[in-house]
N, CA, C and O atoms as CSV, one atom per row, in Angstrom:
chain,resi,resn,atom,element,x,y,z
A,1,MET,N,N,0.893,-1.289,-0.007
A,1,MET,CA,C,0.061,0.034,0.036
A,1,MET,C,C,0.917,1.349,0.146
A,1,MET,O,O,1.693,1.623,1.061
A,2,SER,N,N,0.640,2.076,-0.914
A,2,SER,CA,C,1.480,3.200,-1.090
A,2,SER,C,C,0.839,4.527,-0.269
A,2,SER,O,O,-0.392,4.508,-0.268
A,3,LYS,N,N,1.292,5.390,0.256
A,3,LYS,CA,C,1.004,6.223,0.954
A,3,LYS,C,C,1.040,7.695,0.158
A,3,LYS,O,O,1.984,7.680,-0.632
A,4,PRO,N,N,0.451,8.715,0.124
A,4,PRO,CA,C,0.594,9.826,-0.719
A,4,PRO,C,C,1.738,10.515,-0.493
A,4,PRO,O,O,2.046,10.632,0.694
A,5,ARG,N,N,2.370,10.945,-1.205
A,5,ARG,CA,C,3.587,11.921,-1.285
A,5,ARG,C,C,3.365,13.094,-0.478
A,5,ARG,O,O,2.216,13.514,-0.343
A,6,GLY,N,N,4.313,13.653,0.057
A,6,GLY,CA,C,4.346,14.926,0.706
A,6,GLY,C,C,4.603,15.980,-0.484
A,6,GLY,O,O,4.685,15.721,-1.685
A,7,ILE,N,N,4.716,17.312,0.189
A,7,ILE,CA,C,4.785,18.470,-0.758
A,7,ILE,C,C,6.376,18.427,-1.095
A,7,ILE,O,O,6.797,18.763,-2.202
A,8,ALA,N,N,7.136,18.028,-0.150
A,8,ALA,CA,C,8.728,18.328,-0.437
A,8,ALA,C,C,9.172,17.199,-1.303
A,8,ALA,O,O,10.189,17.437,-1.954
A,9,GLN,N,N,8.649,16.057,-1.450
A,9,GLN,CA,C,8.883,15.056,-2.352
A,9,GLN,C,C,8.570,15.406,-3.770
A,9,GLN,O,O,9.337,15.210,-4.712
A,10,LYS,N,N,7.257,15.994,-3.853
A,10,LYS,CA,C,6.681,16.643,-5.094
A,10,LYS,C,C,7.713,17.601,-5.572
A,10,LYS,O,O,8.096,17.544,-6.741
A,11,ILE,N,N,8.092,18.308,-4.900
A,11,ILE,CA,C,9.174,19.564,-5.340
A,11,ILE,C,C,10.548,18.815,-5.511
A,11,ILE,O,O,11.279,19.152,-6.443
A,12,ALA,N,N,10.863,17.987,-4.801
A,12,ALA,CA,C,12.165,17.172,-5.193
A,12,ALA,C,C,12.113,16.632,-6.523
A,12,ALA,O,O,13.092,16.753,-7.260
A,13,PHE,N,N,10.944,15.980,-6.946
A,13,PHE,CA,C,10.844,15.303,-8.076
A,13,PHE,C,C,10.807,16.098,-9.123
A,13,PHE,O,O,11.294,15.707,-10.184
A,14,ILE,N,N,10.205,17.396,-9.010
A,14,ILE,CA,C,10.188,18.660,-10.147
A,14,ILE,C,C,11.349,18.972,-10.416
A,14,ILE,O,O,11.724,19.115,-11.580
A,15,VAL,N,N,12.274,19.164,-9.176
A,15,VAL,CA,C,13.676,19.868,-9.538
A,15,VAL,C,C,14.666,18.799,-10.095
A,15,VAL,O,O,15.651,19.065,-10.784
A,16,ALA,N,N,14.290,17.607,-9.722
A,16,ALA,CA,C,15.062,16.443,-10.437
A,16,ALA,C,C,14.895,16.482,-11.999
A,16,ALA,O,O,15.783,16.065,-12.743
A,17,ILE,N,N,13.720,17.002,-12.454
A,17,ILE,CA,C,13.308,16.783,-13.820
A,17,ILE,C,C,14.166,18.040,-14.464
A,17,ILE,O,O,14.666,17.973,-15.587
A,18,PHE,N,N,14.262,19.118,-13.659
A,18,PHE,CA,C,14.858,20.359,-14.195
A,18,PHE,C,C,16.415,20.118,-14.309
A,18,PHE,O,O,17.075,20.678,-15.185
A,19,CYS,N,N,17.022,19.175,-13.294
A,19,CYS,CA,C,18.339,18.703,-13.204
A,19,CYS,C,C,18.726,18.070,-14.469
A,19,CYS,O,O,19.720,18.356,-15.136
A,20,TYR,N,N,17.736,17.075,-14.763
A,20,TYR,CA,C,18.049,16.393,-16.048
A,20,TYR,C,C,18.004,17.157,-17.214
A,20,TYR,O,O,18.756,16.920,-18.160
A,21,LEU,N,N,17.110,18.131,-17.222
A,21,LEU,CA,C,17.261,18.916,-18.486
A,21,LEU,C,C,18.230,19.861,-18.520
A,21,LEU,O,O,18.553,20.408,-19.575
A,22,ALA,N,N,18.795,20.143,-17.337
A,22,ALA,CA,C,19.994,21.228,-17.226
A,22,ALA,C,C,21.104,20.339,-17.767
A,22,ALA,O,O,21.842,20.838,-18.617
A,23,ALA,N,N,21.334,18.967,-17.344
A,23,ALA,CA,C,22.397,18.094,-17.726
A,23,ALA,C,C,22.164,17.974,-19.470
A,23,ALA,O,O,23.133,18.303,-20.154
A,24,LEU,N,N,21.282,17.651,-19.970
A,24,LEU,CA,C,21.005,17.594,-21.464
A,24,LEU,C,C,21.604,19.001,-22.108
A,24,LEU,O,O,22.282,18.982,-23.135
A,25,GLY,N,N,21.296,20.167,-21.427
A,25,GLY,CA,C,21.619,21.321,-22.077
A,25,GLY,C,C,23.096,21.574,-22.009
A,25,GLY,O,O,23.697,22.293,-22.806
A,26,CYS,N,N,23.703,20.860,-20.887
A,26,CYS,CA,C,25.164,21.138,-20.819
A,26,CYS,C,C,25.903,20.151,-21.662
A,26,CYS,O,O,27.099,20.323,-21.900
A,27,VAL,N,N,25.106,18.912,-22.219
A,27,VAL,CA,C,25.767,18.080,-23.005
A,27,VAL,C,C,25.622,18.744,-24.350
A,27,VAL,O,O,26.540,18.598,-25.157
A,28,ALA,N,N,24.676,19.384,-24.641
A,28,ALA,CA,C,24.588,20.185,-26.000
A,28,ALA,C,C,25.725,21.207,-26.136
A,28,ALA,O,O,26.406,21.310,-27.156
A,29,ALA,N,N,25.894,22.030,-24.925
A,29,ALA,CA,C,26.878,23.102,-24.881
A,29,ALA,C,C,28.320,22.365,-25.087
A,29,ALA,O,O,29.130,22.796,-25.908
A,30,THR,N,N,28.543,21.369,-24.384
A,30,THR,CA,C,29.711,20.584,-24.634
A,30,THR,C,C,30.027,20.087,-26.003
A,30,THR,O,O,31.148,20.071,-26.511
A,31,ALA,N,N,29.024,19.723,-26.488
A,31,ALA,CA,C,29.263,19.348,-27.894
A,31,ALA,C,C,29.610,20.476,-28.840
A,31,ALA,O,O,30.405,20.418,-29.779
A,32,TYR,N,N,28.839,21.579,-28.420
A,32,TYR,CA,C,28.984,22.840,-29.526
A,32,TYR,C,C,30.101,23.443,-29.189
A,32,TYR,O,O,30.783,23.789,-30.154
A,33,TYR,N,N,30.590,23.727,-27.976
A,33,TYR,CA,C,31.757,24.418,-27.833
A,33,TYR,C,C,33.149,23.428,-27.800
A,33,TYR,O,O,34.281,23.912,-27.815
A,34,GLY,N,N,32.935,22.279,-27.762
A,34,GLY,CA,C,34.023,21.191,-28.025
A,34,GLY,C,C,34.306,21.205,-29.473
A,34,GLY,O,O,35.460,20.989,-29.843
A,35,ASN,N,N,33.335,21.447,-30.363
A,35,ASN,CA,C,33.709,21.651,-31.881
A,35,ASN,C,C,34.428,22.854,-32.355
A,35,ASN,O,O,35.330,22.872,-33.192
A,36,GLN,N,N,33.767,24.156,-31.531
A,36,GLN,CA,C,34.135,25.438,-31.972
A,36,GLN,C,C,35.484,25.670,-31.123
A,36,GLN,O,O,36.431,26.036,-31.820
A,37,LEU,N,N,35.707,25.548,-29.966
A,37,LEU,CA,C,36.856,25.840,-29.034
A,37,LEU,C,C,37.944,24.721,-29.032
A,37,LEU,O,O,39.115,25.051,-28.845
A,38,GLY,N,N,37.610,23.410,-29.232
A,38,GLY,CA,C,38.570,22.294,-28.838
A,38,GLY,C,C,38.379,21.843,-27.677
A,38,GLY,O,O,37.905,22.582,-26.814
A,39,SER,N,N,38.689,20.606,-27.425
A,39,SER,CA,C,38.466,19.756,-26.127
A,39,SER,C,C,39.343,20.319,-24.996
A,39,SER,O,O,39.093,20.035,-23.824
A,40,GLU,N,N,40.350,21.102,-25.333
A,40,GLU,CA,C,41.197,21.487,-24.226
A,40,GLU,C,C,40.600,22.773,-23.658
A,40,GLU,O,O,41.081,23.147,-22.588
A,41,SER,N,N,39.733,23.431,-24.144
A,41,SER,CA,C,39.150,24.733,-23.451
A,41,SER,C,C,38.555,24.617,-22.094
A,41,SER,O,O,37.841,23.637,-21.885
A,42,PRO,N,N,38.754,25.507,-21.112
A,42,PRO,CA,C,38.126,25.487,-19.874
A,42,PRO,C,C,36.897,25.318,-19.981
A,42,PRO,O,O,36.333,24.418,-19.358
A,43,ILE,N,N,36.225,26.180,-20.820
A,43,ILE,CA,C,34.772,26.230,-21.100
A,43,ILE,C,C,34.151,24.929,-21.166
A,43,ILE,O,O,33.149,24.669,-20.500
A,44,VAL,N,N,34.807,23.945,-22.087
A,44,VAL,CA,C,34.237,22.703,-22.348
A,44,VAL,C,C,34.530,21.747,-21.013
A,44,VAL,O,O,33.800,20.794,-20.744
A,45,ALA,N,N,35.486,22.054,-20.350
A,45,ALA,CA,C,35.833,21.215,-18.949
A,45,ALA,C,C,34.731,21.826,-17.956
A,45,ALA,O,O,34.324,21.043,-17.099
A,46,ALA,N,N,34.245,22.999,-17.957
A,46,ALA,CA,C,33.375,23.338,-16.940
A,46,ALA,C,C,32.122,22.796,-17.501
A,46,ALA,O,O,31.503,22.139,-16.664
A,47,PHE,N,N,31.554,22.867,-18.664
A,47,PHE,CA,C,30.431,22.008,-19.068
A,47,PHE,C,C,30.230,20.556,-18.766
A,47,PHE,O,O,29.154,19.996,-18.556
A,48,SER,N,N,31.450,20.022,-18.776
A,48,SER,CA,C,31.730,18.774,-18.535
A,48,SER,C,C,31.459,18.300,-17.356
A,48,SER,O,O,30.833,17.254,-17.186
A,49,ALA,N,N,31.880,18.987,-16.488
A,49,ALA,CA,C,31.856,18.945,-15.112
A,49,ALA,C,C,30.233,19.076,-14.492
A,49,ALA,O,O,29.720,18.381,-13.616
A,50,SER,N,N,29.679,20.109,-15.194
A,50,SER,CA,C,28.318,20.524,-14.969
A,50,SER,C,C,27.289,19.181,-15.364
A,50,SER,O,O,26.216,18.962,-14.803
A,51,ILE,N,N,27.825,18.430,-16.353
A,51,ILE,CA,C,26.972,17.374,-16.877
A,51,ILE,C,C,26.908,16.293,-15.588
A,51,ILE,O,O,25.864,15.762,-15.210
A,52,VAL,N,N,28.110,16.096,-15.046
A,52,VAL,CA,C,27.945,15.143,-13.860
A,52,VAL,C,C,27.280,15.774,-12.656
A,52,VAL,O,O,26.429,15.154,-12.017
A,53,PHE,N,N,27.643,16.951,-12.355
A,53,PHE,CA,C,26.722,17.519,-11.212
A,53,PHE,C,C,25.444,17.644,-11.400
A,53,PHE,O,O,24.763,17.446,-10.394
A,54,PHE,N,N,24.825,17.938,-12.474
A,54,PHE,CA,C,23.537,17.991,-12.644
A,54,PHE,C,C,22.847,16.519,-12.681
A,54,PHE,O,O,21.883,16.234,-11.971
A,55,ALA,N,N,23.371,15.748,-13.464
A,55,ALA,CA,C,23.050,14.145,-13.635
A,55,ALA,C,C,22.869,13.556,-12.272
A,55,ALA,O,O,21.796,13.015,-12.003
A,56,ALA,N,N,23.909,13.622,-11.321
A,56,ALA,CA,C,23.948,13.195,-9.959
A,56,ALA,C,C,22.936,13.853,-8.975
A,56,ALA,O,O,22.423,13.155,-8.101
A,57,CYS,N,N,22.681,14.971,-9.073
A,57,CYS,CA,C,21.670,15.797,-8.541
A,57,CYS,C,C,20.243,15.413,-8.827
A,57,CYS,O,O,19.418,15.342,-7.916
A,58,GLY,N,N,19.921,15.145,-10.189
A,58,GLY,CA,C,18.806,14.740,-10.353
A,58,GLY,C,C,18.565,13.364,-10.097
A,58,GLY,O,O,17.418,12.991,-9.848
A,59,ILE,N,N,19.691,12.423,-10.136
A,59,ILE,CA,C,19.333,11.013,-9.536
A,59,ILE,C,C,18.904,11.229,-8.174
A,59,ILE,O,O,17.771,10.849,-7.879
A,60,VAL,N,N,19.661,11.803,-7.257
A,60,VAL,CA,C,19.492,11.723,-5.709
A,60,VAL,C,C,17.981,12.507,-5.790
A,60,VAL,O,O,17.095,11.755,-5.383
A,61,LEU,N,N,17.648,13.389,-6.074
A,61,LEU,CA,C,16.336,14.080,-6.041
A,61,LEU,C,C,15.297,13.166,-6.575
A,61,LEU,O,O,14.190,13.058,-6.049
A,62,HIS,N,N,15.714,12.438,-7.742
A,62,HIS,CA,C,14.587,11.604,-8.197
A,62,HIS,C,C,14.302,10.449,-7.116
A,62,HIS,O,O,13.134,10.128,-6.892
A,63,VAL,N,N,15.389,9.811,-6.431
A,63,VAL,CA,C,15.090,8.991,-5.671
A,63,VAL,C,C,14.316,9.434,-4.352
A,63,VAL,O,O,13.484,8.688,-3.837
A,64,ILE,N,N,14.629,10.683,-3.833
A,64,ILE,CA,C,13.984,11.282,-2.746
A,64,ILE,C,C,12.507,11.231,-3.105
A,64,ILE,O,O,11.614,10.751,-2.406
A,65,GLY,N,N,12.377,11.837,-4.383
A,65,GLY,CA,C,10.962,12.194,-4.843
A,65,GLY,C,C,10.089,10.950,-4.894
A,65,GLY,O,O,8.899,11.077,-4.608
A,66,LYS,N,N,10.547,9.819,-5.214
A,66,LYS,CA,C,9.848,8.553,-5.557
A,66,LYS,C,C,9.936,7.680,-4.623
A,66,LYS,O,O,9.383,6.615,-4.897
A,67,SER,N,N,10.583,7.762,-3.310
A,67,SER,CA,C,10.859,6.739,-2.288
A,67,SER,C,C,9.460,6.808,-1.435
A,67,SER,O,O,8.728,7.797,-1.401
A,68,ASN,N,N,9.265,5.767,-0.862
A,68,ASN,CA,C,8.260,5.740,0.415
A,68,ASN,C,C,8.610,6.088,1.568
A,68,ASN,O,O,8.493,5.102,2.296
A,69,LEU,N,N,8.970,6.939,2.117
A,69,LEU,CA,C,9.209,7.627,3.308
A,69,LEU,C,C,8.519,7.330,4.495
A,69,LEU,O,O,7.336,7.648,4.366
A,70,PRO,N,N,8.735,6.914,5.450
A,70,PRO,CA,C,8.083,6.569,6.823
A,70,PRO,C,C,7.491,7.990,7.416
A,70,PRO,O,O,7.986,9.100,7.222
A,71,ASP,N,N,6.415,7.713,8.116
A,71,ASP,CA,C,5.923,8.922,9.038
A,71,ASP,C,C,6.799,8.893,10.101
A,71,ASP,O,O,6.916,7.886,10.799
A,72,LEU,N,N,7.679,10.314,10.363
A,72,LEU,CA,C,8.250,10.265,11.627
A,72,LEU,C,C,7.823,11.339,12.599
A,72,LEU,O,O,8.607,11.980,13.297
A,73,ARG,N,N,6.553,11.474,12.582
A,73,ARG,CA,C,5.989,12.267,13.356
A,73,ARG,C,C,5.948,11.539,14.911
A,73,ARG,O,O,5.696,10.345,15.079
A,74,ILE,N,N,6.244,12.498,15.993
A,74,ILE,CA,C,5.995,11.979,17.199
A,74,ILE,C,C,4.318,11.793,17.690
A,74,ILE,O,O,3.553,12.749,17.818
A,75,SER,N,N,4.060,10.791,17.856
A,75,SER,CA,C,2.539,10.417,18.341
A,75,SER,C,C,2.436,10.355,19.979
A,75,SER,O,O,3.265,9.792,20.694
A,76,GLU,N,N,1.465,10.921,20.359
A,76,GLU,CA,C,1.013,10.696,21.707
A,76,GLU,C,C,0.894,9.210,21.996
A,76,GLU,O,O,0.552,8.434,21.103
A,77,LEU,N,N,1.210,8.738,23.408
A,77,LEU,CA,C,1.116,7.339,23.720
A,77,LEU,C,C,-0.477,7.334,24.243
A,77,LEU,O,O,-0.849,8.166,25.071
A,78,LYS,N,N,-1.297,6.427,23.745
A,78,LYS,CA,C,-2.610,6.257,23.984
A,78,LYS,C,C,-2.655,5.079,25.285
A,78,LYS,O,O,-2.063,3.999,25.263
A,79,LYS,N,N,-3.468,5.568,26.338
A,79,LYS,CA,C,-3.544,4.675,27.446
A,79,LYS,C,C,-4.767,3.760,27.040
A,79,LYS,O,O,-5.728,4.164,26.386
A,80,GLU,N,N,-4.607,2.519,27.499
A,80,GLU,CA,C,-5.474,1.424,27.181
A,80,GLU,C,C,-6.461,1.158,28.326
A,80,GLU,O,O,-7.287,0.250,28.231
């Protein structure tokens, strides 16, 4: 049985999608500047590092957004 996701998990999943899109944008920029400036340019190295960062950030946020987190609220002890 799956419980509904909280607002923080929904936001994390949306930000994960933006991270994936940013990684794809960095792939395109790396390809473009790699052809224009050469592969030894610091711009190409920066975009290559950004690909790794955004992809890893997207993976972590995707897992957080789709996991089934337990309810960690402190509840009152009921007397029986």
